[in-house]
MMTF fields as JSON, N, C-alpha, C and O atoms, coordinates in Angstrom:
{
  "mmtfVersion": "1.0.0",
  "mmtfProducer": "UNKNOWN",
  "numBonds": 243,
  "numAtoms": 244,
  "numGroups": 61,
  "numChains": 1,
  "numModels": 1,
  "chainsPerModel": [1],
  "groupsPerChain": [61],
  "chainIdList": ["A"],
  "bondAtomList": [4, 2, 8, 6, 12, 10, 16, 14, 20, 18, 24, 22, 28, 26, 32, 30, 36, 34, 40, 38, 44, 42, 48, 46, 52, 50, 56, 54, 60, 58, 64, 62, 68, 66, 72, 70, 76, 74, 80, 78, 84, 82, 88, 86, 92, 90, 96, 94, 100, 98, 104, 102, 108, 106, 112, 110, 116, 114, 120, 118, 124, 122, 128, 126, 132, 130, 136, 134, 140, 138, 144, 142, 148, 146, 152, 150, 156, 154, 160, 158, 164, 162, 168, 166, 172, 170, 176, 174, 180, 178, 184, 182, 188, 186, 192, 190, 196, 194, 200, 198, 204, 202, 208, 206, 212, 210, 216, 214, 220, 218, 224, 222, 228, 226, 232, 230, 236, 234, 240, 238],
  "bondOrderList": [1, 1, 1, 1, 1, 1, 1, 1, 1, 1, 1, 1, 1, 1, 1, 1, 1, 1, 1, 1, 1, 1, 1, 1, 1, 1, 1, 1, 1, 1, 1, 1, 1, 1, 1, 1, 1, 1, 1, 1, 1, 1, 1, 1, 1, 1, 1, 1, 1, 1, 1, 1, 1, 1, 1, 1, 1, 1, 1, 1],
  "groupList": [{"groupName": "UNK", "atomNameList": ["N", "CA", "C", "O"], "elementList": ["N", "C", "C", "O"], "formalChargeList": [0, 0, 0, 0], "bondAtomList": [1, 0, 2, 1, 3, 2], "bondOrderList": [1, 1, 2], "singleLetterCode": "X", "chemCompType": "L-PEPTIDE LINKING"}],
  "groupTypeList": [0, 0, 0, 0, 0, 0, 0, 0, 0, 0, 0, 0, 0, 0, 0, 0, 0, 0, 0, 0, 0, 0, 0, 0, 0, 0, 0, 0, 0, 0, 0, 0, 0, 0, 0, 0, 0, 0, 0, 0, 0, 0, 0, 0, 0, 0, 0, 0, 0, 0, 0, 0, 0, 0, 0, 0, 0, 0, 0, 0, 0],
  "groupIdList": [1, 2, 3, 4, 5, 6, 7, 8, 9, 10, 11, 12, 13, 14, 15, 16, 17, 18, 19, 20, 21, 22, 23, 24, 25, 26, 27, 28, 29, 30, 31, 32, 33, 34, 35, 36, 37, 38, 39, 40, 41, 42, 43, 44, 45, 46, 47, 48, 49, 50, 51, 52, 53, 54, 55, 56, 57, 58, 59, 60, 61],
  "secStructList": [7, 7, 7, 7, 3, 3, 3, 3, 3, 3, 7, 1, 7, 7, 6, 6, 7, 7, 2, 2, 2, 2, 2, 2, 2, 2, 2, 6, 6, 7, 7, 1, 6, 6, 7, 3, 3, 3, 3, 3, 7, 7, 2, 2, 2, 2, 2, 2, 2, 2, 2, 1, 4, 4, 4, 3, 3, 3, 3, 3, 7],
  "xCoordList": [8.562, 8.217, 6.919, 6.796, 5.968, 4.672, 4.796, 5.45, 4.15, 4.131, 3.149, 2.095, 3.493, 2.6, 1.493, 1.759, 0.257, -0.864, -1.622, -1.547, -2.345, -3.153, -4.552, -4.708, -5.573, -6.949, -7.33, -7.237, -7.76, -8.123, -9.6, -10.044, -10.368, -11.793, -12.091, -11.63, -12.855, -13.287, -14.492, -15.538, -14.36, -15.434, -16.129, -17.168, -15.565, -16.207, -16.289, -15.484, -17.253, -17.513, -16.393, -15.701, -16.235, -15.247, -15.848, -15.151, -17.112, -17.764, -17.076, -16.845, -16.757, -16.166, -14.683, -14.115, -14.041, -12.612, -11.809, -12.332, -10.563, -9.676, -9.294, -9.488, -8.743, -8.356, -7.307, -7.359, -6.362, -5.294, -5.82, -5.35, -6.78, -7.377, -8.152, -8.052, -8.918, -9.684, -8.735, -9.01, -7.618, -6.637, -6.024, -5.775, -5.778, -5.237, -6.238, -5.859, -7.502, -8.542, -8.606, -8.659, -8.602, -8.641, -7.35, -7.379, -6.233, -4.951, -4.887, -4.195, -5.596, -5.659, -6.628, -6.645, -7.434, -8.368, -9.743, -10.542, -10.031, -11.337, -12.319, -11.987, -13.521, -14.496, -15.692, -16.218, -16.13, -17.341, -17.244, -16.32, -18.18, -18.231, -18.34, -19.109, -17.584, -17.534, -16.944, -17.13, -16.245, -15.549, -14.184, -13.49, -13.797, -12.524, -11.65, -12.141, -10.347, -9.374, -8.18, -7.875, -7.505, -6.261, -5.134, -5.105, -4.205, -3.069, -1.775, -1.754, -0.692, 0.608, 1.092, 0.796, 1.831, 2.37, 3.685, 4.759, 3.587, 4.77, 4.804, 3.824, 5.931, 6.054, 5.128, 4.622, 4.897, 4.003, 2.561, 1.833, 2.144, 0.79, 0.65, -0.361, 1.656, 1.622, 1.538, 0.866, 2.205, 2.132, 0.726, 0.26, 0.037, -1.341, -2.261, -3.152, -2.044, -2.863, -2.634, -3.585, -1.388, -1.074, -1.61, -1.785, -1.874, -2.417, -3.906, -4.41, -4.622, -6.076, -6.532, -7.47, -5.902, -6.283, -7.685, -8.3, -8.197, -9.529, -10.642, -11.806, -10.304, -11.3, -11.281, -12.182, -10.252, -10.017, -10.019, -9.803, -10.272, -10.014, -8.963, -9.133, -7.87, -6.76, -6.579, -6.5, -6.515, -6.296, -5.134, -5.155, -4.132, -2.99, -3.295, -3.808, -2.977, -3.257, -1.966, -1.985],
  "yCoordList": [196.83, 198.198, 198.572, 198.401, 199.073, 199.441, 200.741, 201.699, 200.733, 201.93, 202.94, 202.568, 204.202, 205.26, 205.434, 205.428, 205.588, 205.725, 207.023, 207.616, 207.433, 208.649, 208.292, 207.567, 208.793, 208.627, 209.882, 210.996, 209.687, 210.791, 210.645, 209.567, 211.745, 211.745, 212.856, 213.984, 212.547, 213.548, 214.281, 213.67, 215.594, 216.341, 217.333, 217.889, 217.561, 218.455, 217.768, 216.893, 218.167, 217.56, 217.85, 218.863, 216.943, 217.125, 217.811, 218.017, 218.164, 218.844, 220.166, 220.975, 220.379, 221.629, 221.762, 222.84, 220.689, 220.722, 220.38, 219.796, 220.741, 220.451, 218.984, 218.224, 218.598, 217.201, 216.737, 215.6, 217.604, 217.221, 217.013, 216.121, 217.811, 217.638, 216.328, 215.591, 216.038, 214.79, 213.598, 212.58, 213.711, 212.626, 212.385, 211.235, 213.421, 213.266, 212.559, 211.693, 212.922, 212.277, 210.786, 209.958, 210.438, 209.029, 208.316, 207.146, 209.007, 208.421, 208.076, 207.135, 208.823, 208.524, 207.386, 206.865, 206.993, 205.887, 206.316, 205.482, 207.604, 208.112, 208.003, 208.341, 207.532, 207.26, 208.2, 208.539, 208.624, 209.436, 210.357, 210.24, 211.25, 212.2, 211.463, 210.509, 211.896, 211.329, 209.923, 209.209, 209.52, 208.235, 208.422, 209.4, 207.5, 207.561, 206.383, 205.277, 206.63, 205.572, 205.771, 206.888, 204.654, 204.7, 204.53, 203.544, 205.482, 205.423, 205.547, 206.108, 205.018, 205.132, 206.574, 207.294, 206.978, 208.343, 208.389, 208.205, 208.638, 208.756, 210.145, 210.888, 210.482, 211.814, 211.986, 213.085, 210.935, 211.057, 211.264, 212.04, 210.583, 210.765, 212.168, 212.834, 212.618, 213.98, 215.022, 216.041, 214.788, 215.714, 215.811, 216.905, 214.67, 214.682, 215.392, 216.141, 215.157, 215.803, 217.312, 218.082, 217.736, 219.167, 219.885, 221.103, 219.153, 219.769, 220.077, 221.008, 219.292, 219.462, 219.517, 218.808, 220.329, 220.328, 220.868, 220.555, 221.68, 222.265, 221.243, 221.527, 220.062, 219.026, 217.894, 217.055, 217.869, 216.721, 217.054, 218.198, 216.019, 216.07, 214.997, 213.851, 215.364, 214.454, 214.243, 215.203, 212.978, 212.635, 211.658, 210.622, 211.971, 211.075, 210.03, 210.344, 208.783, 207.667, 207.1, 206.154],
  "zCoordList": [6.505, 6.833, 6.122, 4.909, 6.869, 6.306, 5.5, 5.914, 4.349, 3.511, 4.082, 4.598, 3.989, 4.439, 3.401, 2.199, 3.864, 2.937, 3.197, 4.273, 2.179, 2.224, 1.752, 0.769, 2.445, 1.981, 1.211, 1.727, -0.033, -0.92, -1.273, -1.668, -1.13, -1.433, -2.424, -2.25, -3.459, -4.439, -3.868, -3.647, -3.623, -2.979, -3.911, -3.556, -5.102, -6.068, -7.418, -7.736, -8.191, -9.489, -10.487, -10.392, -11.438, -12.497, -13.714, -14.707, -13.661, -14.777, -15.084, -14.186, -16.329, -16.758, -16.449, -16.628, -15.989, -15.682, -16.926, -17.875, -16.915, -18.041, -18.116, -17.167, -19.269, -19.485, -18.48, -18.01, -18.149, -17.225, -15.815, -15.109, -15.396, -14.067, -14.006, -13.025, -15.043, -15.087, -15.109, -14.473, -15.834, -15.884, -14.508, -14.147, -13.742, -12.387, -11.478, -10.689, -11.585, -10.772, -11.098, -10.189, -12.386, -12.781, -12.383, -12.0, -12.47, -12.08, -10.607, -10.219, -9.787, -8.357, -8.064, -6.948, -9.046, -8.867, -8.407, -7.981, -8.485, -8.066, -9.226, -10.362, -8.937, -9.989, -9.974, -11.034, -8.802, -8.715, -7.502, -6.696, -7.381, -6.277, -4.941, -4.82, -3.954, -2.6, -2.555, -1.57, -3.594, -3.613, -2.95, -3.229, -2.081, -1.372, -1.755, -1.981, -1.827, -2.078, -1.157, -0.737, -0.85, -0.099, -1.109, -1.846, -1.149, -2.073, -1.289, -0.194, -1.855, -1.221, -1.295, -2.248, -0.288, -0.228, -0.996, -0.424, -2.307, -3.152, -3.764, -3.708, -4.341, -4.935, -6.137, -6.363, -6.906, -8.065, -7.63, -8.249, -6.581, -6.05, -5.471, -5.693, -4.733, -4.177, -5.287, -5.122, -6.411, -7.543, -8.104, -8.423, -8.228, -8.727, -7.737, -8.138, -6.448, -5.421, -5.428, -5.294, -5.583, -5.586, -6.815, -6.789, -7.89, -9.098, -8.954, -9.583, -8.121, -7.998, -6.532, -6.166, -5.692, -4.274, -4.029, -3.009, -4.956, -4.806, -5.05, -4.768, -5.57, -5.848, -4.818, -4.8, -3.96, -3.092, -1.615, -1.214, -0.808, 0.633, 0.882, 0.465, 1.564, 1.785, 3.281, 4.046, 3.693, 5.099, 5.17, 4.504, 5.959, 6.106, 7.156, 8.23, 6.84, 7.759, 8.288, 9.076]
}
């Protein structure tokens, strides 16, 4: 059975953000502005995305 994946893109800068927001961005595997990654759709990933929705663009694949 294929795992459901989500494409996450960092669309706003991390400058001036709190430590927890920066930790969520790094936890998702995002390195720089406009960088995209494919991550599995799990509850822990959804929690990180829900903490910083103003910094990300999320597309379900």
